C-alpha positions in Angstrom: 173.3 69.9 35.8 173.1 67.7 39.8 175.8 69.2 40.8 173.5 72.0 41.2 170.6 70.6 41.7 172.6 68.9 45.2 173.7 72.3 46.0 169.9 72.7 46.2 169.5 69.8 48.4 171.4 69.6 51.2 171.5 72.6 53.3 167.7 71.3 54.0 168.9 69.3 57.0 172.5 71.2 57.6 169.9 74.1 60.1 168.6 71.6 61.4 171.2 69.0 63.5 171.8 71.0 66.4 167.4 71.3 66.9 167.1 67.4 66.7 169.4 67.1 69.7 167.7 69.7 71.4 163.6 68.1 70.6 164.7 64.9 72.1 166.4 65.9 74.7 163.0 67.6 75.7 160.7 65.0 74.8 163.2 63.5 77.4 162.8 65.2 80.3 159.1 66.2 79.5 158.6 62.8 79.8 161.1 62.2 83.0 159.2 64.9 84.7 156.1 63.0 83.7 156.9 59.5 85.3 157.7 60.6 87.6 155.0 62.6 88.5 152.6 60.1 88.0 154.4 58.1 90.2 154.2 60.3 93.0 150.9 58.8 94.6 152.9 56.0 95.9 154.4 58.6 98.1 152.0 59.1 99.7 151.5 55.5 99.9 154.3 53.4 100.7 156.7 57.1 101.8 156.4 59.2 104.0 153.0 61.4 104.0 153.3 63.4 101.5 156.6 65.1 98.9 159.3 66.4 100.9 161.2 68.9 99.3 164.4 66.7 100.0 162.1 64.4 97.8 161.4 66.7 94.9 164.6 67.4 94.8 166.0 63.9 94.5 163.2 63.4 91.3 164.5 66.5 89.7 168.3 65.7 90.0 167.5 62.0 89.2 166.4 63.3 86.0 169.1 65.7 85.2 171.5 62.2 86.0 169.4 60.9 83.4 169.4 63.8 81.3 173.6 63.6 81.6 173.9 59.9 81.1 172.2 59.5 77.9 174.1 62.4 76.3 177.6 60.4 77.4 176.0 58.0 75.5 174.9 59.7 72.5 171.8 59.8 72.8 171.6 63.3 71.5 170.4 63.1 69.1 172.3 59.3 68.3 173.3 59.0 64.4 174.2 56.5 63.1 172.8 53.6 66.0 170.3 51.2 64.3 167.8 50.3 66.8 169.6 47.1 68.8 172.2 49.5 69.8 170.0 52.7 70.3 168.5 50.0 73.1 170.8 49.1 75.1 172.1 52.1 75.2 169.3 53.7 76.8 168.5 50.4 79.4 172.0 50.9 80.0 171.1 54.7 80.5 168.9 53.8 83.3 170.2 51.2 85.4 173.2 53.6 85.9 170.8 56.3 87.1 169.1 53.5 89.6 172.5 52.6 90.7 173.4 56.2 91.4 170.4 57.7 92.7 170.5 54.7 95.5 174.0 55.2 95.9 172.8 58.4 97.0 169.9 57.5 98.5 172.5 55.2 101.1 175.8 57.9 101.4 173.1 60.6 102.5 170.2 58.6 104.5 167.5 59.5 101.8 165.3 56.4 102.1 162.6 58.3 104.4 162.3 60.9 101.6 162.1 58.6 98.4 160.9 55.5 99.1 161.8 52.0 97.5 158.1 52.0 95.4 158.8 55.1 94.0 161.9 54.5 92.5 161.3 51.3 90.8 157.3 52.8 89.9 159.4 55.7 88.8 162.8 53.9 86.9 159.9 50.8 85.0 158.5 54.0 83.5 161.9 55.4 82.3 162.9 52.2 81.0 159.1 51.3 79.1 158.4 54.6 78.1 161.5 56.3 77.2 162.7 54.2 73.4 158.1 54.8 72.8 158.5 58.0 74.0 162.2 58.4 71.5 160.7 56.8 68.4 157.5 58.4 67.8 159.6 61.8 68.8 162.3 60.8 65.4 159.0 59.9 63.6 157.3 63.8 63.8 161.1 65.4 62.9 160.9 63.2 59.8 157.8 64.1 58.6 158.3 67.6 60.1 161.5 67.3 57.7 163.7 68.5 60.9 165.6 64.1 61.8 168.3 63.5 59.9 172.1 64.5 59.2 173.1 65.4 54.9 175.9 62.5 54.1 177.4 61.8 51.4 178.0 58.5 49.1 181.2 58.5 47.6 180.9 55.6 45.0 178.6 54.9 42.6 178.3 51.5 41.9 176.1 48.6 43.5 177.5 49.0 46.7 176.7 52.8 46.9 173.2 52.1 45.1 172.7 49.8 48.5 173.8 51.8 51.1 171.7 54.6 49.4 168.7 53.0 49.5 169.2 51.1 52.7 170.3 55.3 53.9 167.2 56.2 52.7 164.4 53.0 54.4 166.5 52.9 57.8 165.6 56.4 58.2 166.2 55.9 62.1 170.1 55.2 62.0 169.4 59.7 60.6 172.1 59.6 57.2 170.6 61.5 55.1 173.0 61.1 51.2 171.6 64.4 49.7 174.3 63.2 46.5 176.6 60.8 45.3 179.8 60.3 43.5 183.2 58.8 42.1 186.4 59.7 41.2 186.0 57.0 38.0 183.1 55.8 37.7 180.4 57.9 35.5 176.2 56.2 36.0 174.3 55.8 33.1 171.3 58.0 35.5 171.1 60.7 36.7 169.8 59.9 39.7 170.9 56.9 42.0 168.0 55.7 44.3 166.6 58.6 44.0 169.8 61.2 44.6 171.5 62.9 42.4 175.0 62.3 41.2 176.7 65.1 41.4 180.1 64.7 40.2 184.3 63.6 41.6 185.3 63.5 45.0 186.6 67.4 44.0 182.9 67.9 43.5 181.5 66.6 46.7 184.3 68.9 48.5 183.2 72.1 47.4 179.9 71.2 47.9 180.4 69.9 51.5 182.7 73.2 52.4 179.5 75.4 51.1 176.9 74.0 53.2 178.6 72.6 56.6 178.2 68.7 55.4 180.1 67.1 57.9 179.8 63.0 57.1 181.6 61.5 53.7 180.5 57.1 53.5 182.7 55.9 51.3 181.2 52.7 49.5 183.7 51.2 47.4 184.5 47.9 49.0 186.4 46.7 46.1 188.6 49.2 45.5 192.6 48.4 46.3 193.8 49.7 49.5 196.8 51.5 47.5 193.7 53.4 45.4 191.6 54.5 48.7 193.6 55.9 50.6 195.1 58.8 48.9 191.2 59.0 48.1 190.2 59.0 51.7 192.6 61.9 52.9 191.6 63.8 50.6 188.6 63.9 51.8 189.5 64.3 55.4 190.9 67.5 55.0 186.8 68.7 55.1 184.7 66.5 56.2 184.6 65.3 60.2 183.0 62.0 59.8 184.4 60.0 57.2 183.9 56.0 57.3 184.8 53.4 54.5 182.1 50.3 53.6 185.1 47.8 53.9 185.2 44.6 51.6 184.4 42.0 54.6 181.0 40.9 52.9 179.9 37.7 55.7 182.4 38.4 58.7 181.1 42.2 59.6 178.4 42.6 61.7 177.3 44.9 65.2 179.3 43.2 67.3 182.5 44.2 65.3 185.6 46.3 67.6 187.9 48.7 65.9 191.3 47.2 67.7 195.3 49.8 67.0 197.5 46.5 67.7 200.4 49.5 68.2 199.7 51.2 64.4 199.0 48.0 62.7 194.7 48.4 62.5 192.5 44.9 62.9 188.6 44.4 63.2 187.7 42.6 66.2 184.3 39.7 65.6 182.2 38.8 69.3 180.4 36.2 68.1 177.7 36.3 70.7 176.3 33.2 70.1 179.0 31.8 71.8 178.6 33.7 74.2 176.9 30.9 77.2 175.6 33.9 79.0 173.8 35.5 77.1 172.5 32.3 75.4 171.2 31.3 78.5 169.8 35.3 78.9 167.8 34.7 75.8 166.1 31.3 76.6 165.5 33.3 80.0 163.4 35.8 78.4 161.9 32.9 75.9 160.6 30.8 78.8 158.9 34.7 80.2 157.4 35.8 76.9 156.4 32.4 77.0 154.8 32.6 79.8 153.2 35.2 79.8 152.0 35.5 76.4 150.0 32.3 77.7 148.5 34.0 80.2 147.1 36.4 78.3 145.7 35.0 75.1 144.2 32.1 76.5 141.0 33.4 75.8 141.8 34.0 72.3 143.5 30.8 71.8 139.4 28.8 73.3 137.7 31.4 70.9 140.2 30.4 68.5 139.6 26.7 68.4 135.9 26.8 68.6 136.1 28.6 65.4 138.0 26.1 63.6 135.8 23.2 64.3 133.3 25.5 63.5 134.3 26.5 60.1 135.7 23.4 58.8 136.0 19.9 59.6 139.6 18.3 61.5 141.5 18.7 64.0 142.1 22.1 65.8 145.7 21.6 66.0 148.1 20.9 63.6 152.0 20.0 64.1 154.0 19.8 60.9 158.1 18.2 60.7 160.7 20.6 61.2 164.0 20.8 61.3 166.1 23.1 64.4 168.6 23.8 66.3 171.8 20.8 65.7 169.7 19.2 62.7 167.7 18.0 65.3 163.8 17.8 63.7 160.7 18.9 65.7 157.1 19.2 65.3 156.2 23.1 64.4 151.9 23.4 65.6 150.2 25.4 64.1 146.2 26.0 64.2 144.9 24.5 61.7 144.6 27.3 58.1 143.9 24.3 55.5 142.0 21.7 54.6 142.2 18.3 55.6 142.8 17.2 52.2 144.9 19.9 51.8 147.6 18.5 50.1 145.1 16.9 47.2 144.0 20.6 45.8 147.7 21.7 45.5 148.7 19.0 43.5 145.5 19.8 41.4 145.3 23.8 41.4 149.3 23.6 40.6 149.1 21.2 37.7 146.5 23.3 36.0 148.4 26.3 36.2 151.9 26.5 35.6 152.0 30.2 36.9 151.9 29.2 40.3 153.7 25.9 39.7 156.8 28.7 39.3 155.3 30.4 42.2 155.7 27.4 45.1 158.4 26.5 43.7 160.2 30.0 44.6 158.7 30.8 47.9 157.4 27.4 49.1 154.0 29.7 49.6 151.9 31.3 47.6 149.9 34.0 47.6 145.8 32.7 47.0 146.1 29.3 48.6 143.1 27.3 47.7 144.0 25.4 50.9 143.0 27.3 52.8 139.9 27.4 54.8 137.8 31.2 55.9 139.3 31.6 59.1 142.3 30.3 58.1 142.7 33.4 55.5 142.0 35.7 59.1 144.5 33.5 61.2 146.8 33.7 58.3 146.8 38.1 58.1 146.6 38.1 61.5 150.0 35.7 62.0 147.2 34.3 65.2 148.0 30.4 63.2 150.9 30.4 64.9 150.4 31.0 68.5 150.8 27.3 69.5 154.1 27.4 69.2 154.6 29.2 71.9 154.3 25.3 73.4 157.3 24.3 71.1 159.3 27.5 73.1 158.1 25.2 76.1 159.9 22.7 75.0 162.6 24.8 73.6 162.9 23.6 70.4 161.7 26.8 69.2 162.0 30.1 70.3 160.0 34.0 70.7 162.9 34.7 67.6 165.5 33.3 65.2 165.2 32.2 61.6 162.1 30.9 60.3 161.9 26.6 60.8 162.2 24.9 57.8 161.5 21.7 56.1 164.5 19.2 55.2 163.7 19.8 51.0 164.8 23.8 51.9 168.1 23.0 53.2 170.2 23.0 50.2 168.5 26.2 48.9 170.3 28.2 52.3 173.8 26.4 51.0 176.6 27.5 53.4 174.1 29.2 55.0 172.3 26.5 56.5 175.6 26.0 58.9 174.6 29.3 60.2 171.1 28.6 60.6 171.9 24.7 62.5 173.3 27.0 65.6 170.2 28.7 67.3 166.9 27.6 67.7 164.2 29.0 65.2 161.7 31.1 66.1 158.4 32.1 67.0 159.1 35.5 64.5 162.4 36.7 62.8 164.5 39.7 62.0 163.0 38.7 57.5 160.0 38.9 58.8 159.4 42.3 60.7 162.2 43.1 57.6 159.3 42.8 54.9 157.9 39.8 55.2 156.0 37.5 52.4 157.1 40.4 50.1 160.9 38.9 49.9 162.1 36.4 47.4 163.1 33.4 49.4 167.1 34.3 48.9 166.4 37.8 50.8 164.9 35.7 53.2 167.3 33.4 53.5 169.8 36.7 53.5 167.9 38.5 56.2 168.3 34.7 58.5 172.2 34.2 58.3 172.4 38.6 58.6 170.6 37.6 62.2 173.2 34.8 63.5 175.8 36.9 62.5 174.3 39.8 64.6 172.1 38.0 67.2 171.4 40.2 70.3 169.7 40.1 73.0 168.1 43.8 72.2 168.3 42.1 68.9 165.5 40.0 69.8 163.9 43.3 71.4 163.8 44.7 68.3 162.1 41.8 66.6 159.8 41.4 69.0 158.5 44.8 69.3 158.6 44.9 65.3 156.4 41.7 65.5 153.9 43.8 67.3 153.3 46.5 65.6 153.4 44.1 62.3 150.7 42.1 63.7 148.8 44.7 64.6 148.5 46.1 60.9 148.5 43.1 59.9 150.8 44.0 57.2 152.3 41.2 54.7 151.2 37.9 56.1 150.1 35.3 53.9 
């Protein structure tokens, strides 16, 4: 019964896999031409008159080079890439295009035709607009049922259930689970996270051949190698792409690289936090972002100070003792969002409400906090109360992105993860804030902070900053 249901659902994306690449390519062609077209007035001002035939050919060639590099980097369609890796490859495609165009311009003495301001404007346009365009294109394709390739998950246990949920939530990866199979475990329910259970591996192979599904993911990390190897061998006959979720929980990260030691398989795990140059890059990003933010937000900060003073008595800023990198304490600054007698109000409120006492002990937060002022509620909802932490970023006590700054009483809740926490400065925003924010429990936050430290990269920071801007604008999930 459920195999039949699987067979009906699987073909939905099979015929659109190539169309995905065509649509993404077309959107990039349009973007490239629009960016260079918008840059043409610069040629008239800074170049040598109007656009020449040589310059026109050069612009078209530049767009073609950019598209070709993106294709070589696997961005069409780019299934399986997380946002950080996709952003890294998009950046590399633009920088490689700039290098190639510059070499040809010098070699063939085309500086008179393509002015430097024109090239700079075009490259910057691609650098900043390409990620946005790609995101919007993928979102439109998803809405139209065109984005994502069908995949089969082997393993109906806890890991398989978690994998199916992850692939559904992280739709940008482009892996759409259409059925779950297992030779040993028969689940008690007909569906796993909304995806039907289709039977055994033999059933999976039959369905894959019938509907041309070429990707299988083994979510059986605790299966012994001698038992797993024959299953993978059988799957490799019918599936072009076979992925295996290994039993390396707490160790793997996005910087893992497969290594072949003369027939012996190994996994190299790079710890980016130990690279001094990447840490310097992160610090430079912090300083640039804090400087730009401070300049742009000066009027907003002044207005908030006035509103706080009008709304309630007390100072506009509030500094709280928090733990930072290397176990060092610092004063974390925020706009004051509570009444001056906040602790007294909290004690009285918790004594009268046992359920709220349990909520406080679990999350160290209350959704309906009686201490919060009227303007404070709005500042928290929009996360504007954290703007003064830009000063902490300048001082090197915090980063734009990182784990949430905690107090001493929370250390025991981190357990062994605290050793990871100490490696990096806490952040104004972080991975768990943009992945669910206050809607997730404390244990999930700790896991998210651990993931961030293990997987840290400049690209991940940029993704978090982009998600933060989106969440703040939507005022979603904060309290």
